[in-house]
Legacy VTK file of the C-alpha trace (Angstrom):
# vtk DataFile Version 3.0
C-alpha trace
ASCII
DATASET POLYDATA
POINTS 122 float
0.000 0.000 0.000
1.208 3.472 -0.825
2.374 5.766 1.961
-0.822 7.823 2.244
0.269 11.406 2.742
-1.835 14.544 2.416
0.042 15.297 -0.808
-0.839 11.822 -2.124
-4.509 12.396 -1.267
-4.591 15.861 -2.815
-3.004 14.808 -6.123
-5.137 11.654 -6.441
-8.256 13.726 -5.768
-7.345 16.380 -8.311
-6.527 13.756 -10.948
-9.889 12.087 -10.334
-11.844 15.369 -10.414
-10.219 16.647 -13.584
-10.549 13.313 -15.380
-14.206 13.130 -14.390
-14.934 16.625 -15.731
-12.969 16.081 -18.937
-14.255 12.611 -19.808
-17.751 12.054 -18.460
-19.492 13.448 -21.562
-17.194 11.506 -23.930
-18.386 8.010 -23.034
-15.937 7.307 -20.195
-16.532 6.604 -16.531
-14.023 7.508 -13.820
-13.749 5.711 -10.476
-11.758 6.322 -7.294
-9.711 3.901 -5.241
-12.523 2.139 -3.438
-13.595 0.227 -6.571
-11.827 -3.096 -7.018
-10.151 -4.178 -10.236
-10.336 -7.949 -10.762
-7.768 -9.772 -12.910
-9.128 -13.297 -13.528
-5.918 -14.668 -15.045
-4.066 -14.047 -11.779
-7.087 -14.286 -9.458
-5.980 -10.958 -8.036
-7.902 -7.841 -7.026
-6.322 -4.401 -6.770
-7.638 -0.984 -5.765
-5.935 1.629 -7.972
-6.293 5.306 -7.066
-8.164 6.093 -10.298
-9.665 3.783 -12.921
-11.024 5.080 -16.227
-13.229 2.851 -18.360
-14.748 3.341 -21.783
-18.482 2.749 -21.860
-20.136 0.952 -18.984
-18.440 -1.111 -16.297
-18.196 -4.862 -16.630
-18.516 -6.371 -13.177
-16.859 -9.456 -11.781
-19.687 -11.946 -11.253
-22.234 -9.119 -11.039
-20.649 -7.587 -7.932
-20.907 -3.826 -8.421
-17.813 -3.102 -6.303
-15.347 -4.858 -8.621
-14.845 -4.176 -12.333
-12.881 -5.991 -15.031
-12.626 -3.516 -17.929
-10.236 -0.639 -17.188
-8.847 1.426 -20.028
-6.560 3.656 -17.937
-5.175 2.957 -14.463
-3.575 5.663 -12.318
-1.565 4.772 -9.213
-0.020 7.025 -6.589
3.284 5.456 -5.578
6.049 6.067 -3.101
9.694 5.123 -2.959
8.698 1.964 -1.086
5.972 0.868 -3.574
7.279 1.922 -6.998
9.032 -1.400 -7.691
5.924 -3.455 -6.933
3.600 -1.164 -8.914
5.904 -1.046 -11.944
6.721 -4.755 -11.684
4.385 -7.522 -10.506
1.243 -5.403 -10.325
1.845 -4.005 -13.821
2.268 -7.581 -15.137
-1.162 -8.437 -13.719
-2.716 -5.306 -15.229
-1.328 -6.186 -18.671
-3.396 -9.397 -18.621
-6.593 -7.321 -18.941
-7.664 -7.021 -22.622
-9.228 -3.528 -22.288
-6.214 -2.057 -20.446
-4.325 0.502 -22.567
-2.581 3.055 -20.339
-0.849 3.060 -16.955
0.191 6.208 -15.124
2.382 6.091 -12.014
2.634 9.270 -9.938
5.063 9.731 -7.067
3.626 12.857 -5.406
6.475 13.605 -3.048
9.160 13.686 -5.732
7.132 15.068 -8.683
7.726 11.877 -10.665
5.276 10.711 -13.351
5.731 7.635 -15.493
3.333 6.690 -18.295
2.986 3.414 -20.185
0.586 2.875 -23.066
-0.167 0.272 -25.701
1.068 1.055 -29.166
-0.942 0.495 -32.325
0.458 -3.045 -32.580
-0.759 -3.791 -29.005
2.716 -3.792 -27.461
LINES 1 123
122 0 1 2 3 4 5 6 7 8 9 10 11 12 13 14 15 16 17 18 19 20 21 22 23 24 25 26 27 28 29 30 31 32 33 34 35 36 37 38 39 40 41 42 43 44 45 46 47 48 49 50 51 52 53 54 55 56 57 58 59 60 61 62 63 64 65 66 67 68 69 70 71 72 73 74 75 76 77 78 79 80 81 82 83 84 85 86 87 88 89 90 91 92 93 94 95 96 97 98 99 100 101 102 103 104 105 106 107 108 109 110 111 112 113 114 115 116 117 118 119 120 121
């Protein structure tokens, strides 16, 4: 779990609010960190800070607290969690067919890292 500082909370909240305002009328839905993200291949559930989906959510077994179709995942990270988020957790995320973009933000050092699928799905 990320070191939850006030800076972490503020940046995650602003990212969520701005994404919601920018995308809600364009067919996207934006969710905060209390919605689970289920990865069936790994039988693993994560709670990213922000999840953006295109269209409507697809739920895991009809449970409306866990979705399976993220397009963009945003994670707040710290020095102690960056390796896990960019490593094993990212490997799990890449198993999701709808997943296209991953943004890692380290609020206390002003570090942002972005990964996205290319046109050839790499």
